[in-house]
C-alpha positions as a Markdown table, in Angstrom:
| # | Residue | x | y | z |
|---|---|---|---|---|
| 1 | Met | 26.8 | 10.2 | 16.3 |
| 2 | Ala | 24.3 | 11.7 | 13.8 |
| 3 | Asn | 21.1 | 9.9 | 12.3 |
| 4 | Cys | 20.1 | 8.5 | 9.1 |
| 5 | Leu | 16.8 | 8.4 | 7.1 |
| 6 | Val | 15.5 | 5.6 | 4.8 |
| 7 | Ala | 12.6 | 6.4 | 2.4 |
| 8 | Gln | 10.9 | 4.6 | -0.6 |
| 9 | Ser | 9.6 | 6.1 | -3.8 |
| 10 | Gly | 7.9 | 5.2 | -7.0 |
| 11 | Gly | 6.2 | 1.9 | -7.9 |
| 12 | Pro | 6.6 | -0.8 | -5.2 |
| 13 | Thr | 8.0 | -4.3 | -5.6 |
| 14 | Ser | 7.6 | -7.4 | -3.4 |
| 15 | Val | 11.3 | -7.1 | -2.2 |
| 16 | Ile | 11.6 | -3.3 | -1.7 |
| 17 | Asn | 11.3 | -3.9 | 2.0 |
| 18 | Ala | 14.1 | -6.2 | 2.1 |
| 19 | Thr | 16.4 | -3.4 | 1.2 |
| 20 | Leu | 14.9 | -1.3 | 4.0 |
| 21 | Ala | 15.4 | -4.3 | 6.4 |
| 22 | Gly | 19.1 | -4.5 | 5.3 |
| 23 | Val | 19.8 | -1.0 | 6.2 |
| 24 | Val | 18.3 | -1.4 | 9.6 |
| 25 | Lys | 20.0 | -4.6 | 10.3 |
| 26 | Ala | 23.2 | -3.2 | 9.2 |
| 27 | Asn | 23.1 | -0.4 | 11.6 |
| 28 | Gln | 22.1 | -2.8 | 14.4 |
| 29 | Leu | 25.1 | -4.7 | 13.8 |
| 30 | Asn | 27.5 | -1.8 | 13.0 |
| 31 | Pro | 25.8 | 1.4 | 14.6 |
| 32 | Ile | 27.1 | 4.1 | 12.4 |
| 33 | Tyr | 24.0 | 6.1 | 13.2 |
| 34 | Thr | 22.3 | 6.8 | 16.6 |
| 35 | Thr | 18.8 | 6.7 | 15.0 |
| 36 | Val | 17.4 | 5.2 | 11.9 |
| 37 | Tyr | 14.5 | 7.1 | 10.8 |
| 38 | Gly | 12.0 | 5.8 | 8.2 |
| 39 | Gly | 10.4 | 8.6 | 6.0 |
| 40 | Leu | 6.8 | 8.1 | 5.3 |
| 41 | Asn | 5.7 | 8.5 | 1.7 |
| 42 | Gly | 9.0 | 9.4 | 0.3 |
| 43 | Ile | 10.3 | 13.0 | -0.3 |
| 44 | Glu | 6.6 | 14.2 | -0.1 |
| 45 | Gly | 6.2 | 13.0 | 3.6 |
| 46 | Ile | 9.8 | 14.0 | 4.6 |
| 47 | Leu | 9.0 | 17.5 | 3.6 |
| 48 | Gln | 6.2 | 17.3 | 6.1 |
| 49 | Glu | 8.4 | 15.8 | 8.8 |
| 50 | Arg | 6.5 | 12.5 | 8.8 |
| 51 | Met | 9.0 | 9.9 | 10.1 |
| 52 | Val | 9.1 | 6.8 | 12.3 |
| 53 | Asp | 11.9 | 5.4 | 14.5 |
| 54 | Leu | 13.0 | 2.0 | 13.1 |
| 55 | Thr | 16.3 | 1.8 | 15.1 |
| 56 | Asn | 15.4 | -0.9 | 17.5 |
| 57 | Met | 13.3 | -3.1 | 15.1 |
| 58 | Ser | 13.0 | -6.7 | 16.5 |
| 59 | Glu | 14.5 | -9.6 | 14.6 |
| 60 | Asp | 11.0 | -11.0 | 14.0 |
| 61 | Glu | 9.8 | -7.7 | 12.4 |
| 62 | Asn | 12.9 | -7.5 | 10.4 |
| 63 | Arg | 12.5 | -11.0 | 9.1 |
| 64 | Ile | 8.7 | -10.5 | 8.3 |
| 65 | Leu | 9.5 | -7.1 | 6.7 |
| 66 | Arg | 11.6 | -8.8 | 4.0 |
| 67 | Gln | 8.6 | -11.0 | 2.9 |
| 68 | Thr | 6.1 | -8.0 | 3.1 |
| 69 | Pro | 5.3 | -6.7 | -0.4 |
| 70 | Ser | 4.7 | -3.1 | -1.5 |
| 71 | Ser | 6.4 | -0.1 | 0.4 |
| 72 | Ala | 6.1 | -0.5 | 4.2 |
| 73 | Leu | 7.0 | 3.1 | 4.6 |
| 74 | Gly | 4.6 | 4.3 | 1.9 |
| 75 | Ser | 5.6 | 5.7 | -1.4 |
| 76 | Cys | 5.0 | 8.9 | -3.6 |
| 77 | Arg | 5.0 | 10.2 | -7.0 |
| 78 | Tyr | 6.3 | 13.7 | -5.9 |
| 79 | Lys | 8.7 | 15.1 | -8.5 |
| 80 | Leu | 11.5 | 17.2 | -6.9 |
| 81 | Lys | 12.0 | 19.9 | -9.5 |
| 82 | Arg | 15.4 | 21.5 | -9.7 |
| 83 | Thr | 13.6 | 24.9 | -10.2 |
| 84 | Asn | 11.7 | 24.6 | -6.8 |
| 85 | Ile | 14.5 | 25.7 | -4.6 |
| 86 | Ala | 12.1 | 25.8 | -1.7 |
| 87 | Asp | 11.8 | 22.0 | -1.5 |
| 88 | Phe | 15.6 | 21.6 | -1.4 |
| 89 | Glu | 15.9 | 24.3 | 1.3 |
| 90 | Lys | 13.1 | 22.6 | 3.4 |
| 91 | Leu | 14.5 | 19.2 | 3.0 |
| 92 | Ile | 17.9 | 20.2 | 4.3 |
| 93 | Gln | 16.3 | 22.0 | 7.2 |
| 94 | Val | 14.4 | 18.9 | 8.0 |
| 95 | Met | 17.7 | 17.0 | 8.0 |
| 96 | Glu | 19.3 | 19.6 | 10.2 |
| 97 | Lys | 16.4 | 19.5 | 12.6 |
| 98 | Tyr | 16.6 | 15.9 | 13.2 |
| 99 | Asp | 20.5 | 15.7 | 12.8 |
| 100 | Ile | 20.1 | 13.3 | 9.8 |
| 101 | Glu | 23.5 | 13.0 | 8.1 |
| 102 | Thr | 22.5 | 10.4 | 5.3 |
| 103 | Leu | 19.4 | 9.9 | 3.3 |
| 104 | Phe | 19.0 | 6.4 | 1.8 |
| 105 | Tyr | 16.4 | 6.7 | -1.0 |
| 106 | Ile | 15.1 | 3.4 | -2.4 |
| 107 | Gly | 13.6 | 3.8 | -5.8 |
| 108 | Gly | 13.8 | 3.6 | -9.6 |
| 109 | Asn | 14.9 | 6.1 | -12.2 |
| 110 | Asp | 13.2 | 9.2 | -11.0 |
| 111 | Ser | 14.3 | 8.4 | -7.4 |
| 112 | Met | 18.0 | 8.2 | -8.5 |
| 113 | Asp | 17.4 | 11.6 | -10.1 |
| 114 | Thr | 16.3 | 12.8 | -6.8 |
| 115 | Val | 19.6 | 11.6 | -5.1 |
| 116 | Tyr | 21.5 | 13.1 | -7.9 |
| 117 | Ala | 19.6 | 16.6 | -7.5 |
| 118 | Leu | 20.0 | 16.6 | -3.7 |
| 119 | Ser | 23.8 | 15.9 | -3.9 |
| 120 | Glu | 24.1 | 18.5 | -6.7 |
| 121 | Tyr | 22.4 | 21.1 | -4.7 |
| 122 | Ala | 24.4 | 20.3 | -1.5 |
| 123 | Glu | 27.6 | 20.5 | -3.4 |
| 124 | Lys | 26.7 | 23.8 | -4.9 |
| 125 | Lys | 25.7 | 25.2 | -1.5 |
| 126 | Gly | 28.9 | 23.9 | 0.2 |
| 127 | Ile | 26.8 | 21.5 | 2.5 |
| 128 | Thr | 29.2 | 18.7 | 3.4 |
| 129 | Asn | 27.3 | 17.1 | 6.3 |
| 130 | Arg | 24.3 | 15.9 | 4.5 |
| 131 | Arg | 24.7 | 12.9 | 2.1 |
| 132 | Phe | 22.4 | 11.1 | -0.3 |
| 133 | Val | 22.5 | 7.5 | -1.4 |
| 134 | Gly | 20.4 | 5.6 | -3.8 |
| 135 | Cys | 19.4 | 2.0 | -3.6 |
| 136 | Pro | 17.7 | 0.7 | -6.8 |
| 137 | Lys | 14.4 | -1.1 | -7.2 |
| 138 | Thr | 12.2 | -1.5 | -10.1 |
| 139 | Val | 10.4 | -4.5 | -11.5 |
| 140 | Asp | 10.9 | -3.0 | -15.0 |
| 141 | Asn | 14.7 | -3.8 | -14.7 |
| 142 | Asp | 15.3 | -0.7 | -16.8 |
| 143 | Leu | 18.0 | 1.1 | -14.7 |
| 144 | Met | 21.3 | 1.6 | -16.4 |
| 145 | Val | 24.8 | 0.3 | -15.0 |
| 146 | Thr | 23.4 | -2.3 | -12.5 |
| 147 | Asp | 23.3 | -5.9 | -14.0 |
| 148 | His | 19.6 | -6.2 | -12.7 |
| 149 | Cys | 17.3 | -4.2 | -10.3 |
| 150 | Pro | 16.0 | -5.6 | -7.1 |
| 151 | Gly | 12.5 | -6.5 | -7.6 |
| 152 | Tyr | 12.7 | -7.7 | -11.1 |
| 153 | Ala | 13.6 | -11.3 | -10.4 |
| 154 | Ser | 10.4 | -11.8 | -8.2 |
| 155 | Ala | 8.2 | -10.3 | -10.8 |
| 156 | Ala | 9.8 | -12.3 | -13.5 |
| 157 | Lys | 9.2 | -15.5 | -11.6 |
| 158 | Phe | 5.6 | -14.6 | -11.0 |
| 159 | Ile | 5.0 | -13.9 | -14.6 |
| 160 | Ala | 6.7 | -17.0 | -15.8 |
| 161 | Thr | 4.8 | -19.1 | -13.3 |
| 162 | Thr | 1.4 | -17.4 | -14.3 |
| 163 | Ala | 2.3 | -18.0 | -17.9 |
| 164 | Leu | 2.8 | -21.6 | -17.4 |
| 165 | Gln | -0.2 | -22.2 | -15.1 |
| 166 | Thr | -2.6 | -20.3 | -17.6 |
| 167 | Trp | -1.3 | -22.1 | -20.5 |
| 168 | Leu | -2.1 | -25.4 | -18.9 |
| 169 | Asp | -5.6 | -24.0 | -18.1 |
| 170 | Phe | -6.5 | -22.8 | -21.5 |
| 171 | Asn | -5.1 | -25.9 | -23.3 |
| 172 | Val | -7.7 | -28.2 | -21.6 |
| 173 | Tyr | -10.0 | -27.6 | -24.3 |
| 174 | Thr | -9.9 | -28.7 | -27.9 |
| 175 | Arg | -11.6 | -25.6 | -29.2 |
| 176 | Gln | -9.7 | -22.9 | -31.2 |
| 177 | Glu | -8.4 | -20.3 | -28.7 |
| 178 | Val | -5.8 | -17.4 | -28.2 |
| 179 | Phe | -4.7 | -16.3 | -24.8 |
| 180 | Val | -3.1 | -13.0 | -24.4 |
| 181 | Leu | -1.1 | -12.0 | -21.2 |
| 182 | Glu | -0.3 | -8.3 | -20.6 |
| 183 | Thr | 2.7 | -7.4 | -18.4 |
| 184 | Met | 4.0 | -4.0 | -17.2 |
| 185 | Gly | 6.9 | -2.4 | -19.0 |
| 186 | Arg | 6.3 | 1.2 | -20.3 |
| 187 | Asp | 9.7 | 1.6 | -22.1 |
| 188 | Ala | 11.4 | -1.8 | -21.7 |
| 189 | Gly | 10.4 | -5.2 | -22.4 |
| 190 | Trp | 12.2 | -7.2 | -19.6 |
| 191 | Leu | 9.0 | -8.3 | -17.8 |
| 192 | Ala | 7.2 | -9.6 | -20.9 |
| 193 | Ala | 10.5 | -11.3 | -21.9 |
| 194 | Ser | 10.6 | -13.2 | -18.6 |
| 195 | Ala | 7.3 | -15.0 | -19.5 |
| 196 | Ala | 9.4 | -17.0 | -21.9 |
| 197 | Leu | 11.1 | -18.7 | -19.1 |
| 198 | Ser | 8.0 | -20.8 | -18.9 |
| 199 | Gly | 8.8 | -22.5 | -22.2 |
| 200 | Val | 5.2 | -22.3 | -23.4 |
| 201 | Val | 4.9 | -18.8 | -25.0 |
| 202 | Asp | 4.4 | -18.6 | -28.7 |
| 203 | Leu | 4.7 | -14.7 | -29.3 |
| 204 | Val | 6.1 | -12.0 | -27.3 |
| 205 | Val | 5.5 | -8.3 | -28.1 |
| 206 | Leu | 8.1 | -5.9 | -26.7 |
| 207 | Pro | 8.2 | -2.0 | -26.7 |
| 208 | Glu | 11.8 | -2.1 | -28.2 |
| 209 | Ile | 10.5 | -3.6 | -31.4 |
| 210 | Pro | 8.0 | -1.6 | -33.5 |
| 211 | Phe | 4.9 | -3.6 | -33.9 |
| 212 | Asp | 3.9 | -4.6 | -37.4 |
| 213 | Lys | 0.2 | -5.6 | -37.4 |
| 214 | Glu | 0.3 | -7.8 | -40.5 |
| 215 | Val | 3.6 | -9.6 | -39.6 |
| 216 | Phe | 2.1 | -10.3 | -36.2 |
| 217 | Leu | -1.2 | -11.5 | -37.4 |
| 218 | Glu | 0.5 | -13.9 | -39.8 |
| 219 | Glu | 2.3 | -15.5 | -37.0 |
| 220 | Val | -1.0 | -15.9 | -35.1 |
| 221 | Arg | -2.4 | -17.7 | -38.1 |
| 222 | Lys | 0.5 | -20.0 | -38.4 |
| 223 | Ser | 0.2 | -21.0 | -34.7 |
| 224 | Met | -3.4 | -21.6 | -35.1 |
| 225 | Ala | -3.1 | -23.6 | -38.2 |
| 226 | Glu | -0.3 | -25.7 | -36.3 |
| 227 | Lys | -2.0 | -26.4 | -33.1 |
| 228 | Asn | -5.3 | -24.5 | -32.8 |
| 229 | Lys | -3.8 | -22.4 | -30.0 |
| 230 | Cys | -1.6 | -19.4 | -29.7 |
| 231 | Tyr | -0.2 | -17.9 | -26.3 |
| 232 | Ile | 0.8 | -14.3 | -26.6 |
| 233 | Val | 2.6 | -12.0 | -24.2 |
| 234 | Val | 2.6 | -8.3 | -24.6 |
| 235 | Ser | 4.1 | -5.4 | -22.8 |
| 236 | Glu | 1.9 | -2.6 | -21.9 |
| 237 | Gly | 4.4 | -0.2 | -23.6 |
| 238 | Ala | 4.2 | -1.9 | -27.1 |
| 239 | Arg | 4.0 | 0.5 | -29.8 |
| 240 | Tyr | 3.9 | 1.1 | -33.5 |
| 241 | Ala | 6.9 | 2.5 | -35.5 |
| 242 | Asp | 5.5 | 5.9 | -35.2 |
| 243 | Gly | 5.6 | 5.6 | -31.4 |
| 244 | Thr | 1.8 | 5.2 | -31.0 |
| 245 | Tyr | 0.9 | 2.8 | -28.3 |
| 246 | Leu | -1.2 | -0.4 | -28.9 |
| 247 | Ala | -3.1 | 0.4 | -25.6 |
| 248 | Ala | -6.6 | 0.8 | -26.3 |
| 249 | Ala | -7.1 | 3.2 | -23.3 |
| 250 | Glu | -5.8 | 6.9 | -23.7 |
| 251 | Ala | -2.5 | 7.2 | -22.0 |
| 252 | Lys | -2.5 | 9.6 | -19.0 |
| 253 | Asn | 0.2 | 11.1 | -16.9 |
| 254 | Asp | 1.5 | 9.6 | -13.6 |
| 255 | Gly | 2.8 | 12.8 | -12.0 |
| 256 | Phe | 6.5 | 12.1 | -13.2 |
| 257 | Gly | 5.6 | 12.9 | -16.7 |
| 258 | His | 5.4 | 9.2 | -17.8 |
| 259 | Ala | 2.4 | 7.7 | -19.7 |
| 260 | Val | 0.0 | 5.5 | -17.4 |
| 261 | Leu | -0.7 | 2.6 | -19.8 |
| 262 | Gly | -3.2 | -0.2 | -20.0 |
| 263 | Gly | -5.0 | -2.1 | -22.7 |
| 264 | Ala | -2.4 | -3.5 | -24.9 |
| 265 | Ala | -3.8 | -6.9 | -24.6 |
| 266 | Asn | -7.3 | -5.7 | -25.3 |
| 267 | Ala | -6.0 | -4.1 | -28.5 |
| 268 | Ile | -4.4 | -7.3 | -29.5 |
| 269 | Arg | -7.5 | -9.3 | -28.9 |
| 270 | Asp | -9.6 | -6.8 | -30.9 |
| 271 | Met | -7.2 | -7.0 | -34.0 |
| 272 | Ile | -7.2 | -10.9 | -33.8 |
| 273 | Leu | -10.9 | -11.1 | -33.7 |
| 274 | Asp | -11.4 | -8.4 | -36.4 |
| 275 | Ser | -9.0 | -10.1 | -38.7 |
| 276 | Gly | -10.6 | -13.6 | -38.2 |
| 277 | Ala | -7.3 | -15.1 | -37.1 |
| 278 | Ser | -9.2 | -16.7 | -34.3 |
| 279 | Ser | -12.8 | -16.8 | -33.2 |
| 280 | Arg | -12.0 | -16.8 | -29.5 |
| 281 | Val | -9.4 | -14.7 | -27.5 |
| 282 | Lys | -8.9 | -14.5 | -23.6 |
| 283 | Val | -7.0 | -11.6 | -22.0 |
| 284 | Gln | -5.4 | -11.7 | -18.6 |
| 285 | Asp | -3.7 | -8.3 | -17.5 |
| 286 | Leu | -1.5 | -9.0 | -14.6 |
| 287 | Ser | -1.6 | -5.3 | -13.5 |
| 288 | Thr | -0.7 | -4.7 | -10.0 |
| 289 | Ala | -0.2 | -8.4 | -9.0 |
| 290 | Gln | 3.1 | -8.7 | -10.8 |
| 291 | Arg | 4.8 | -6.5 | -8.4 |
| 292 | Cys | 3.3 | -7.3 | -5.0 |
| 293 | His | 2.7 | -11.1 | -5.2 |
| 294 | Ala | 5.1 | -11.7 | -2.6 |
| 295 | Thr | 4.5 | -15.5 | -2.2 |
| 296 | Glu | 6.3 | -15.7 | -5.5 |
| 297 | Gln | 9.5 | -14.0 | -4.4 |
| 298 | Ser | 12.7 | -15.2 | -5.7 |
| 299 | Leu | 15.1 | -16.2 | -2.9 |
| 300 | Val | 18.0 | -14.7 | -5.0 |
| 301 | Asp | 16.0 | -11.5 | -5.2 |
| 302 | Val | 15.3 | -11.3 | -1.5 |
| 303 | Glu | 18.8 | -12.1 | -0.4 |
| 304 | Glu | 20.3 | -9.7 | -2.9 |
| 305 | Ser | 17.9 | -6.8 | -1.9 |
| 306 | Phe | 18.6 | -7.3 | 1.7 |
| 307 | Lys | 22.4 | -7.4 | 1.1 |
| 308 | Leu | 22.3 | -4.3 | -1.0 |
| 309 | Gly | 20.6 | -2.4 | 1.8 |
| 310 | Met | 23.5 | -3.5 | 4.0 |
| 311 | Ser | 26.2 | -2.6 | 1.4 |
| 312 | Ala | 24.8 | 0.9 | 1.0 |
| 313 | His | 24.9 | 1.4 | 4.9 |
| 314 | Met | 28.4 | 0.1 | 5.2 |
| 315 | Arg | 29.5 | 2.3 | 2.3 |
| 316 | Ser | 28.1 | 5.3 | 4.0 |
| 317 | Met | 30.8 | 5.1 | 6.7 |
| 318 | Asp | 32.9 | 7.0 | 4.2 |
| 319 | Lys | 32.0 | 10.8 | 4.8 |
| 320 | Ala | 32.6 | 11.5 | 1.1 |
| 321 | Phe | 30.2 | 8.9 | 0.0 |
| 322 | Thr | 27.1 | 10.9 | -1.5 |
| 323 | Gly | 25.3 | 11.3 | -4.8 |
| 324 | Gln | 25.9 | 7.4 | -5.4 |
| 325 | Met | 23.7 | 4.4 | -6.2 |
| 326 | Val | 24.7 | 1.0 | -5.0 |
| 327 | Gly | 24.3 | -1.5 | -7.9 |
| 328 | Val | 24.6 | -5.2 | -8.4 |
| 329 | Lys | 27.4 | -6.7 | -10.6 |
| 330 | Arg | 27.3 | -10.3 | -12.0 |
| 331 | Lys | 30.6 | -12.1 | -11.5 |
| 332 | Pro | 32.1 | -13.9 | -14.4 |
| 333 | Gly | 32.0 | -17.7 | -14.3 |
| 334 | Ala | 29.7 | -20.7 | -14.7 |
| 335 | Asp | 28.1 | -20.3 | -11.3 |
| 336 | Tyr | 25.9 | -17.3 | -10.6 |
| 337 | Asp | 27.1 | -14.9 | -8.0 |
| 338 | Val | 27.2 | -11.1 | -7.6 |
| 339 | Glu | 29.0 | -8.4 | -5.9 |
| 340 | Phe | 27.8 | -4.9 | -5.0 |
| 341 | Phe | 29.5 | -1.6 | -6.3 |
| 342 | Ala | 28.7 | 2.0 | -6.4 |
| 343 | Thr | 28.2 | 4.4 | -9.4 |
| 344 | Ala | 27.3 | 7.9 | -9.6 |
| 345 | Ala | 23.4 | 8.4 | -9.5 |
| 346 | Ser | 23.9 | 10.8 | -12.5 |
| 347 | Asn | 24.9 | 7.6 | -14.5 |
| 348 | Val | 21.4 | 6.1 | -13.8 |
| 349 | Ala | 19.0 | 9.1 | -13.6 |
| 350 | Asn | 17.0 | 9.8 | -16.7 |
| 351 | His | 18.3 | 6.9 | -18.7 |
| 352 | Val | 16.5 | 3.7 | -19.7 |
| 353 | Lys | 18.1 | 0.3 | -20.2 |
| 354 | Asn | 16.1 | -1.5 | -22.8 |
| 355 | Phe | 15.6 | -5.1 | -23.5 |
| 356 | Pro | 18.4 | -6.0 | -26.0 |
| 357 | Val | 16.7 | -6.3 | -29.4 |
| 358 | Glu | 19.4 | -8.9 | -30.4 |
| 359 | Trp | 17.8 | -11.0 | -27.5 |
| 360 | Ala | 14.5 | -11.1 | -29.4 |
| 361 | Leu | 13.6 | -13.8 | -32.0 |
| 362 | Pro | 12.3 | -12.6 | -35.3 |
| 363 | Asn | 8.6 | -12.2 | -36.0 |
| 364 | Tyr | 7.7 | -12.0 | -32.2 |
| 365 | Arg | 8.8 | -15.7 | -31.7 |
| 366 | Gly | 10.2 | -15.2 | -28.3 |
| 367 | Val | 13.7 | -14.8 | -26.9 |
| 368 | Thr | 17.2 | -16.1 | -27.5 |
| 369 | Gln | 19.1 | -18.5 | -25.3 |
| 370 | Asp | 21.2 | -15.6 | -24.1 |
| 371 | Ala | 18.2 | -13.9 | -22.7 |
| 372 | Ile | 17.2 | -17.1 | -20.9 |
| 373 | Asp | 20.7 | -17.5 | -19.6 |
| 374 | Tyr | 20.6 | -14.0 | -18.2 |
| 375 | Met | 17.1 | -14.2 | -16.6 |
| 376 | Lys | 17.1 | -17.8 | -15.3 |
| 377 | Pro | 19.6 | -17.5 | -12.4 |
| 378 | Leu | 17.7 | -14.6 | -11.0 |
| 379 | Ile | 14.4 | -16.5 | -10.3 |
| 380 | Gln | 16.1 | -19.4 | -8.4 |
| 381 | Gly | 14.8 | -20.5 | -5.0 |
| 382 | Ser | 11.9 | -19.7 | -2.8 |
| 383 | Pro | 12.2 | -18.2 | 0.7 |
| 384 | Val | 10.3 | -19.8 | 3.5 |
| 385 | Val | 7.2 | -17.8 | 3.9 |
| 386 | Leu | 6.0 | -17.3 | 7.5 |
| 387 | Met | 2.4 | -17.6 | 8.0 |
| 388 | Asp | -0.3 | -16.1 | 10.1 |
| 389 | Gly | -3.6 | -17.7 | 10.3 |
| 390 | Gly | -3.1 | -19.5 | 7.1 |
| 391 | Leu | -2.0 | -16.3 | 5.3 |
| 392 | Pro | 1.4 | -14.9 | 4.6 |
| 393 | Ala | 2.5 | -12.8 | 7.7 |
| 394 | Phe | 3.0 | -9.0 | 6.8 |
| 395 | Val | 4.3 | -6.1 | 8.7 |
| 396 | Lys | 1.6 | -3.5 | 9.3 |
| 397 | Pro | 2.6 | -0.5 | 7.1 |
| 398 | Tyr | 4.3 | 2.2 | 9.1 |
| 399 | Tyr | 2.3 | 4.9 | 7.4 |
| 400 | Lys | -0.9 | 3.2 | 8.9 |
| 401 | Arg | 0.3 | 3.0 | 12.5 |
């Protein structure tokens, strides 16, 4: 038997390791591959032949791995450019050297483009014994074709919980006050919308709906007149009609050509104070916490992420299975259930699934019931968290061993 390689790329999530655990566990139950290698720091590390052997991972480590946040194998922001043939040649050489038949790549949009590019290169060169399989992850929930992305549900649960708890906190005083919560979401408003699951949000500002300052401030004034309070959630990618970001800070590049944002909540605060709509505004930027707060994992999210890894492994038994991403499909019916399916990575790469504008209420007043019905099943349940000395038990990152 040949070997396989699993790697992670892009921004981590609190359940990305559950998919890794699924691939490892599946091979232990059905050993398609002799060795399961873990690639450290994504494509960047694989090109440097930095790998660990995960084949005989213990049951305890596999269980704790599922509750370990961030990327246990390490991640990267390395762009595999189609014009840089040397990288493609080197990667194939590494796979040949270690007899790696299948590369499972866990990541988001750019990672699926990597799967697409590698399978495209192999086909062009007539390489039939090296295969590439994508496993989706992203808290942004912006990958096409799949119903939702592993990682989104847990981030959504954390955001909705934080919204409810901070709302309770800032309402204890009788004074006039606005609270602004900033979430991730460069191009899509799925995370900001998830705050509405709390039932306490007054206004939601999404990237999909051009920001109208005067309409927004008028809604703030209405809320202040009605209850002396206003709870606002804004996505970091919120922008004006001309495409300019609200973000107060200058957008920089993340290495993939994407804007690195931050400061939308501060921009909202400043315009509210300058307009006199409120004399007091608090800001809470969730930043990295929303994607790594693993004690707020959704049980649905963890279980689906684990099973997705197992499904990807199972499908790789087919020697023709390459250039594909394994996704999640919601089954019809009143009770929530899903099945896993495969789609060409080219259907996912370089596309963005936006939050449906028809699911947003007018004048930033939240989201529709359809949006709630879509999101609510995803955040159900909480896994039993194994503890160590009063803190959650984590697997020591493999890149630090």
